[in-house]
DSSP file (Angstrom, degrees, kcal/mol; ACC not computed):
  #  RESIDUE AA STRUCTURE BP1 BP2  ACC     N-H-->O    O-->H-N    N-H-->O    O-->H-N    TCO  KAPPA ALPHA  PHI   PSI    X-CA   Y-CA   Z-CA
    1    1 A M     >        0   0    0      0, 0.0     4,-1.3     0, 0.0     5,-0.2   0.000 360.0 360.0 360.0 -39.3   95.5  109.8  104.0
    2    2 A L  H  >  +     0   0    0      1,-0.2     4,-2.9     2,-0.2     3,-0.3   0.891 360.0  52.3 -62.2 -39.2   92.7  112.2  103.1
    3    3 A I  H  > S+     0   0    0      1,-0.2     4,-2.4     2,-0.2    -1,-0.2   0.877 105.4  54.2 -67.9 -36.0   90.5  111.1  106.1
    4    4 A T  H  4 S+     0   0    0      1,-0.2    -1,-0.2     2,-0.2    -2,-0.2   0.775 115.3  40.4 -70.9 -23.4   93.3  111.6  108.6
    5    5 A V  H  X S+     0   0    0     -4,-1.3     4,-1.2    -3,-0.3    -2,-0.2   0.887 116.6  48.9 -81.5 -44.5   93.8  115.1  107.3
    6    6 A E  H  X S+     0   0    0     -4,-2.9     4,-3.1     1,-0.2     5,-0.4   0.821  96.4  69.0 -69.0 -35.6   90.1  115.9  107.0
    7    7 A I  H  X S+     0   0    0     -4,-2.4     4,-2.9     1,-0.2     5,-0.3   0.931 106.1  38.6 -55.3 -51.9   88.8  114.7  110.4
    8    8 A P  H  > S+     0   0    0      0, 0.0     4,-1.4     0, 0.0    -1,-0.2   0.919 117.4  50.8 -62.1 -40.8   90.6  117.5  112.3
    9    9 A Q  H  < S+     0   0    0     -4,-1.2    -2,-0.2     1,-0.2    -3,-0.1   0.857 122.5  31.2 -66.6 -37.3   89.8  120.1  109.7
   10   10 A L  H  X S+     0   0    0     -4,-3.1     4,-1.4     2,-0.1    -1,-0.2   0.852 118.8  48.4 -88.6 -39.8   86.1  119.2  109.6
   11   11 A F  H  X>S+     0   0    0     -4,-2.9     4,-2.1    -5,-0.4     6,-0.9   0.760 102.7  58.7 -85.3 -24.4   85.3  118.0  113.1
   12   12 A V  H  X5S+     0   0    0     -4,-1.4     4,-1.9    -5,-0.3    -1,-0.2   0.981 114.0  35.7 -68.4 -54.5   86.8  120.8  115.2
   13   13 A P  H  45S+     0   0    0      0, 0.0    -2,-0.2     0, 0.0    -1,-0.2   0.905 123.6  45.2 -62.9 -37.8   84.7  123.6  113.6
   14   14 A K  H  <5S+     0   0    0     -4,-1.4    79,-2.5     1,-0.1    -2,-0.2   0.913 133.1  13.9 -72.3 -44.7   81.6  121.5  113.2
   15   15 A F  H  <5S-     0   0    0     -4,-2.1    -3,-0.2    77,-0.2    80,-0.1   0.596  93.8-122.4-108.9 -18.3   81.5  119.8  116.7
   16   16 A G     << -     0   0    0     -4,-1.9    -4,-0.2    -5,-0.7    -5,-0.1   0.826  45.3-179.9  78.3  29.6   84.0  121.8  118.7
   17   17 A F        -     0   0    0     -6,-0.9    -1,-0.2    -5,-0.1    -2,-0.0  -0.305  21.4-138.1 -67.4 146.3   86.3  118.8  119.6
   18   18 A N     >  -     0   0    0      1,-0.0     4,-2.1    -2,-0.0     5,-0.2  -0.484  38.8 -91.0 -89.6 174.1   89.3  119.1  121.7
   19   19 A P  H  > S+     0   0    0      0, 0.0     4,-2.4     0, 0.0     5,-0.1   0.866 126.6  52.6 -56.8 -37.7   92.6  117.2  120.7
   20   20 A E  H  > S+     0   0    0      1,-0.2     4,-1.7     2,-0.2    -3,-0.0   0.933 110.4  47.7 -63.8 -44.2   91.6  114.1  122.8
   21   21 A Q  H  > S+     0   0    0      1,-0.2     4,-0.8     2,-0.2    -1,-0.2   0.861 111.2  51.1 -68.4 -33.2   88.2  113.9  121.1
   22   22 A I  H >X S+     0   0    0     -4,-2.1     3,-0.9     1,-0.2     4,-0.6   0.923 106.9  53.4 -66.7 -43.2   89.8  114.2  117.8
   23   23 A G  H >< S+     0   0    0     -4,-2.4     3,-1.0     1,-0.3    -2,-0.2   0.842 102.8  57.9 -58.1 -34.9   92.2  111.5  118.5
   24   24 A L  H >< S+     0   0    0     -4,-1.7     3,-1.5     1,-0.2     4,-0.4   0.755  93.7  67.7 -66.8 -26.3   89.4  109.2  119.5
   25   25 A Q  H XX S+     0   0    0     -3,-0.9     3,-0.6    -4,-0.8     4,-0.6   0.762  92.4  62.0 -65.8 -26.3   87.9  109.6  116.0
   26   26 A F  H <X S+     0   0    0     -3,-1.0     4,-2.0    -4,-0.6    -1,-0.3   0.577  81.1  80.0 -80.7  -7.7   90.8  107.8  114.6
   27   27 A L  H <> S+     0   0    0     -3,-1.5     4,-2.9     1,-0.2     5,-0.3   0.889  90.3  55.0 -63.9 -38.5   90.1  104.5  116.6
   28   28 A G  H <> S+     0   0    0     -3,-0.6     4,-2.3    -4,-0.4    -1,-0.2   0.906 108.3  47.8 -61.1 -40.8   87.5  103.6  113.9
   29   29 A L  H  X S+     0   0    0     -4,-0.6     4,-1.9     2,-0.2    -1,-0.2   0.877 114.1  47.3 -71.4 -34.0   90.1  103.9  111.1
   30   30 A I  H  X S+     0   0    0     -4,-2.0     4,-2.1     2,-0.2    -2,-0.2   0.948 114.9  43.9 -70.3 -46.0   92.6  101.8  113.1
   31   31 A I  H  X S+     0   0    0     -4,-2.9     4,-2.3     1,-0.2     5,-0.2   0.910 115.2  48.8 -63.4 -40.7   90.2   99.1  113.9
   32   32 A G  H  X S+     0   0    0     -4,-2.3     4,-2.5    -5,-0.3    -1,-0.2   0.859 110.8  51.5 -67.8 -36.0   88.8   99.0  110.5
   33   33 A S  H  X S+     0   0    0     -4,-1.9     4,-2.4     2,-0.2    -2,-0.2   0.883 110.5  48.5 -65.5 -43.5   92.3   98.9  108.9
   34   34 A V  H  X S+     0   0    0     -4,-2.1     4,-1.6     2,-0.2    -2,-0.2   0.938 116.4  42.7 -65.1 -49.4   93.4   95.9  111.2
   35   35 A I  H  X S+     0   0    0     -4,-2.3     4,-2.3     1,-0.2    -2,-0.2   0.905 114.1  50.9 -65.7 -42.3   90.2   94.0  110.3
   36   36 A G  H  X S+     0   0    0     -4,-2.5     4,-3.2     1,-0.2     5,-0.2   0.885 108.6  51.5 -62.8 -40.0   90.4   94.9  106.6
   37   37 A E  H  X S+     0   0    0     -4,-2.4     4,-1.9     2,-0.2    -1,-0.2   0.879 110.4  48.5 -65.0 -36.4   94.0   93.8  106.3
   38   38 A Q  H  X S+     0   0    0     -4,-1.6     4,-1.6     2,-0.2    -2,-0.2   0.901 116.1  43.0 -68.6 -43.0   93.2   90.5  107.9
   39   39 A L  H  X S+     0   0    0     -4,-2.3     4,-2.8     2,-0.2     5,-0.2   0.940 114.3  50.4 -69.6 -47.0   90.1   89.9  105.6
   40   40 A A  H  X S+     0   0    0     -4,-3.2     4,-2.7     1,-0.2     5,-0.2   0.889 108.5  50.9 -65.0 -39.0   91.9   91.1  102.4
   41   41 A G  H  X S+     0   0    0     -4,-1.9     4,-1.7    -5,-0.2    -1,-0.2   0.937 115.6  41.7 -63.0 -46.0   94.9   89.0  102.9
   42   42 A R  H  X S+     0   0    0     -4,-1.6     4,-2.1     2,-0.2    -2,-0.2   0.867 114.9  51.6 -68.5 -36.3   92.9   85.9  103.3
   43   43 A G  H  X S+     0   0    0     -4,-2.8     4,-2.5     1,-0.2    -2,-0.2   0.894 109.8  49.8 -67.6 -40.2   90.5   86.9  100.5
   44   44 A S  H  X S+     0   0    0     -4,-2.7     4,-2.1    -5,-0.2    -2,-0.2   0.876 109.5  50.6 -66.3 -36.8   93.3   87.5   98.1
   45   45 A D  H  X S+     0   0    0     -4,-1.7     4,-2.8     2,-0.2    -2,-0.2   0.895 111.1  49.0 -66.1 -44.7   94.8   84.1   99.0
   46   46 A L  H  X S+     0   0    0     -4,-2.1     4,-2.5     2,-0.2    -2,-0.2   0.924 109.9  51.8 -63.7 -44.3   91.5   82.4   98.3
   47   47 A F  H  X S+     0   0    0     -4,-2.5     4,-2.2     1,-0.2    -2,-0.2   0.909 110.7  47.8 -57.9 -44.0   91.1   84.3   95.0
   48   48 A M  H  X S+     0   0    0     -4,-2.1     4,-2.3     2,-0.2    -2,-0.2   0.898 111.6  50.5 -66.6 -41.8   94.6   83.1   93.9
   49   49 A N  H  X S+     0   0    0     -4,-2.8     4,-2.6     2,-0.2    -2,-0.2   0.917 109.3  51.4 -58.5 -41.8   93.8   79.5   95.0
   50   50 A W  H  X S+     0   0    0     -4,-2.5     4,-1.9     1,-0.2    -2,-0.2   0.936 110.8  47.9 -57.3 -47.6   90.5   79.6   93.0
   51   51 A R  H  X S+     0   0    0     -4,-2.2     4,-1.5     1,-0.2    -1,-0.2   0.854 108.8  53.8 -66.0 -34.3   92.4   80.8   89.9
   52   52 A A  H  <>S+     0   0    0     -4,-2.3     5,-2.1     2,-0.2     6,-0.9   0.943 110.1  47.9 -68.5 -44.8   95.1   78.1   90.3
   53   53 A K  H ><5S+     0   0    0     -4,-2.6     3,-1.3     1,-0.2    -2,-0.2   0.874 109.6  51.9 -61.3 -33.6   92.3   75.4   90.4
   54   54 A K  H 3<5S+     0   0    0     -4,-1.9    -1,-0.2     1,-0.3    -2,-0.2   0.828 109.8  50.7 -72.8 -28.7   90.7   76.9   87.4
   55   55 A N  T 3<5S-     0   0    0     -4,-1.5    -1,-0.3    -3,-0.3    -2,-0.2   0.147 129.7 -94.6 -92.7  18.3   94.1   76.7   85.6
   56   56 A G  T < 5S-     0   0    0     -3,-1.3    -3,-0.2     1,-0.2    -2,-0.1   0.916  79.0 -52.3  71.2  41.8   94.6   73.1   86.5
   57   57 A D  S   <S+     0   0    0     -5,-2.1     2,-0.6     1,-0.2    -4,-0.2   0.698 101.2 138.4  64.9  22.4   96.6   73.6   89.7
   58   58 A Q        -     0   0    0     -6,-0.9    -1,-0.2    -7,-0.2    -3,-0.2  -0.884  60.8-114.1 -98.9 126.6   99.0   75.9   87.8
   59   59 A A        -     0   0    0     -2,-0.6   -10,-0.1    -3,-0.1   -11,-0.0  -0.287  31.3-128.2 -62.6 131.0  100.0   78.9   89.9
   60   60 A P        -     0   0    0      0, 0.0    -1,-0.1     0, 0.0    -8,-0.1  -0.306  34.2 -85.0 -74.6 165.9   98.7   82.2   88.3
   61   61 A Q    >   -     0   0    0      1,-0.1     3,-2.0     2,-0.1     4,-0.2  -0.407  38.1-119.4 -67.7 147.3  100.9   85.1   87.7
   62   62 A P  G >  S+     0   0    0      0, 0.0     3,-1.8     0, 0.0     4,-0.2   0.834 110.5  65.8 -60.9 -31.8  101.3   87.4   90.8
   63   63 A E  G >  S+     0   0    0      1,-0.3     3,-1.2     2,-0.2     4,-0.2   0.545  78.4  83.6 -67.7  -7.2   99.9   90.4   89.0
   64   64 A F  G X  S+     0   0    0     -3,-2.0     3,-1.3     1,-0.3    -1,-0.3   0.724  76.9  70.4 -64.9 -23.9   96.6   88.5   88.8
   65   65 A R  G X  S+     0   0    0     -3,-1.8     3,-1.6     1,-0.3     4,-0.4   0.728  79.7  78.1 -64.7 -23.9   96.0   89.8   92.4
   66   66 A L  G X> S+     0   0    0     -3,-1.2     3,-0.8     1,-0.3     4,-0.6   0.703  76.4  72.9 -67.9 -16.7   95.5   93.3   90.9
   67   67 A W  H X> S+     0   0    0     -3,-1.3     3,-0.8     1,-0.2     4,-0.5   0.850  90.8  58.1 -59.6 -33.1   92.1   92.4   89.8
   68   68 A L  H X> S+     0   0    0     -3,-1.6     4,-1.3    -4,-0.2     3,-0.5   0.756  92.2  70.1 -67.3 -22.1   90.9   92.6   93.4
   69   69 A S  H <> S+     0   0    0     -3,-0.8     4,-2.5    -4,-0.4    -1,-0.2   0.810  85.1  67.3 -71.4 -28.6   92.1   96.2   93.6
   70   70 A Y  H <X S+     0   0    0     -3,-0.8     4,-2.0    -4,-0.6    -1,-0.2   0.901 102.8  46.1 -58.1 -39.3   89.3   97.5   91.3
   71   71 A G  H <X S+     0   0    0     -3,-0.5     4,-2.6    -4,-0.5    -1,-0.2   0.889 111.9  51.8 -68.5 -38.9   86.7   96.6   93.9
   72   72 A G  H  X S+     0   0    0     -4,-1.3     4,-2.0     2,-0.2    -2,-0.2   0.853 107.4  52.0 -65.8 -36.5   88.8   98.3   96.5
   73   73 A F  H  X S+     0   0    0     -4,-2.5     4,-2.0     2,-0.2    -1,-0.2   0.935 111.3  47.2 -67.1 -46.2   89.1  101.4   94.5
   74   74 A L  H  X S+     0   0    0     -4,-2.0     4,-2.3    -5,-0.2    -2,-0.2   0.934 111.8  49.9 -61.7 -46.0   85.4  101.7   94.1
   75   75 A L  H  X S+     0   0    0     -4,-2.6     4,-2.2     1,-0.2    -1,-0.2   0.847 108.5  52.6 -61.5 -34.3   84.7  101.0   97.7
   76   76 A A  H  X S+     0   0    0     -4,-2.0     4,-2.0     2,-0.2    -1,-0.2   0.897 109.8  48.6 -67.8 -38.4   87.2  103.7   98.7
   77   77 A M  H  X S+     0   0    0     -4,-2.0     4,-2.0     2,-0.2    -2,-0.2   0.923 114.1  46.5 -67.9 -43.1   85.4  106.3   96.4
   78   78 A V  H  X S+     0   0    0     -4,-2.3     4,-2.4     1,-0.2    -2,-0.2   0.897 110.7  52.7 -66.9 -37.1   82.0  105.3   97.8
   79   79 A G  H  X S+     0   0    0     -4,-2.2     4,-2.3    -5,-0.2    -1,-0.2   0.872 108.7  49.6 -70.2 -35.4   83.4  105.5  101.4
   80   80 A L  H  X S+     0   0    0     -4,-2.0     4,-2.2     2,-0.2    -1,-0.2   0.897 111.8  49.7 -69.3 -35.9   84.8  109.1  100.9
   81   81 A L  H  X S+     0   0    0     -4,-2.0     4,-2.6     2,-0.2     5,-0.2   0.928 111.9  47.1 -64.4 -43.5   81.4  110.1   99.5
   82   82 A V  H  X S+     0   0    0     -4,-2.4     4,-2.9     1,-0.2     5,-0.3   0.916 111.6  51.3 -61.6 -44.7   79.6  108.7  102.4
   83   83 A F  H  X S+     0   0    0     -4,-2.3     4,-1.8     1,-0.2    -1,-0.2   0.913 113.7  44.0 -57.8 -47.7   82.0  110.3  104.8
   84   84 A G  H  X S+     0   0    0     -4,-2.2     4,-2.3     2,-0.2    -2,-0.2   0.908 115.8  46.3 -64.6 -47.0   81.6  113.7  103.2
   85   85 A I  H  X S+     0   0    0     -4,-2.6     4,-2.1     2,-0.2    -2,-0.2   0.890 114.7  46.4 -67.2 -43.5   77.8  113.5  102.9
   86   86 A R  H  X S+     0   0    0     -4,-2.9     4,-1.0    -5,-0.2    -1,-0.2   0.844 112.0  51.5 -73.7 -30.3   77.2  112.2  106.5
   87   87 A T  H  < S+     0   0    0     -4,-1.8     3,-0.5    -5,-0.3    -2,-0.2   0.934 112.2  46.6 -67.6 -44.3   79.6  114.8  107.9
   88   88 A E  H  < S+     0   0    0     -4,-2.3    -2,-0.2     1,-0.2    -1,-0.2   0.873 110.9  52.2 -65.3 -34.4   77.6  117.6  106.0
   89   89 A Q  H  < S+     0   0    0     -4,-2.1    -1,-0.2    -5,-0.2    -2,-0.2   0.715  86.8 105.8 -73.1 -19.2   74.3  116.2  107.2
   90   90 A A  S  < S-     0   0    0     -4,-1.0     2,-0.2    -3,-0.5     5,-0.1  -0.328  80.6-110.3 -63.4 141.1   75.4  116.2  110.8
   91   91 A T    >   -     0   0    0      3,-0.3     3,-2.1     1,-0.1    -1,-0.1  -0.524  40.0 -97.0 -77.0 139.6   73.8  119.0  112.9
   92   92 A Q  T 3  S+     0   0    0      1,-0.3   -77,-0.2    -2,-0.2    -1,-0.1  -0.346 107.8   5.5 -57.9 125.3   76.3  121.7  114.0
   93   93 A G  T 3  S+     0   0    0    -79,-2.5     2,-0.6     1,-0.1    -1,-0.3   0.378 106.6 103.3  80.0  -0.6   77.5  121.0  117.5
   94   94 A H  S <  S-     0   0    0     -3,-2.1    -3,-0.3   -80,-0.2    -1,-0.1  -0.943  70.7-135.2-115.9 109.3   75.8  117.6  117.8
   95   95 A W        -     0   0    0     -2,-0.6     2,-0.4   -80,-0.1    -3,-0.0  -0.342  22.1-173.6 -67.6 137.3   78.3  114.9  117.3
   96   96 A N        -     0   0    0     -2,-0.1     4,-0.3     1,-0.1    -6,-0.1  -0.998  15.3-159.7-136.8 126.1   77.3  112.0  115.0
   97   97 A I    >>  +     0   0    0     -2,-0.4     4,-2.3     1,-0.2     3,-0.7   0.595  69.6  93.8 -82.6  -9.7   79.5  108.9  114.6
   98   98 A T  H 3> S+     0   0    0      1,-0.2     4,-2.2     2,-0.2     5,-0.3   0.773  77.7  58.5 -60.3 -29.6   78.1  107.7  111.3
   99   99 A P  H 3> S+     0   0    0      0, 0.0     4,-1.4     0, 0.0    -1,-0.2   0.920 114.4  38.3 -68.6 -37.2   80.7  109.4  109.1
  100  100 A V  H <> S+     0   0    0     -3,-0.7     4,-1.8    -4,-0.3    -2,-0.2   0.927 119.9  45.7 -75.5 -45.1   83.6  107.5  110.8
  101  101 A V  H  X S+     0   0    0     -4,-2.3     4,-1.0     1,-0.2    -3,-0.2   0.902 111.8  50.1 -66.0 -43.3   81.7  104.2  111.2
  102  102 A R  H  < S+     0   0    0     -4,-2.2     3,-0.5    -5,-0.3     4,-0.4   0.919 111.4  49.6 -65.7 -42.7   80.4  104.1  107.7
  103  103 A Y  H >< S+     0   0    0     -4,-1.4     3,-1.0    -5,-0.3    -1,-0.2   0.890 110.7  49.1 -59.4 -41.9   83.9  104.8  106.2
  104  104 A T  H 3< S+     0   0    0     -4,-1.8    -1,-0.2     1,-0.2    -2,-0.2   0.609  95.7  71.0 -80.1 -12.8   85.6  102.1  108.2
  105  105 A Q  T 3< S+     0   0    0     -4,-1.0    -1,-0.2    -3,-0.5    -2,-0.2   0.668  77.2  96.5 -76.6 -11.5   83.1   99.4  107.4
  106  106 A L  S <  S-     0   0    0     -3,-1.0   -70,-0.1    -4,-0.4   -34,-0.0  -0.614  81.3-118.2 -78.7 133.1   84.4   99.2  103.8
  107  107 A P        -     0   0    0      0, 0.0     2,-0.2     0, 0.0   -74,-0.1  -0.302  23.4-129.2 -67.4 152.9   87.0   96.5  103.3
  108  108 A L        -     0   0    0    -76,-0.2   -35,-0.1   -75,-0.1   -36,-0.0  -0.676  18.5-117.9 -98.8 157.6   90.4   97.3  102.2
  109  109 A T              0   0    0     -2,-0.2   -68,-0.1   -40,-0.1   -69,-0.1  -0.580 360.0 360.0 -92.6 156.3   92.3   95.8   99.2
  110  110 A P              0   0    0      0, 0.0    -1,-0.1     0, 0.0   -44,-0.1   0.516 360.0 360.0 -66.2 360.0   95.5   93.8   99.6
């Protein structure tokens, strides 16, 4: 949520974007979310299957999936830092895509 609020607040004064250009900045978040959801769902299932095999084909408790969230929380924090740092490093009036692309490359958690 933070990024969807911060992009218009940061990019309009820094780069002078109009509403259409601001809207295009959200494409990276949308595409990254779709890809991340697909990878996270399959990854979570693989993780649970691995745990079931380790337990002798006994299904693990559903809350065992929460272990995957720790990595997601860390990656989200790193992504926010990268977004802020790259936005700050961008030259005034010279648009730079790296804040948006770097943030969306981080995988999401299930």
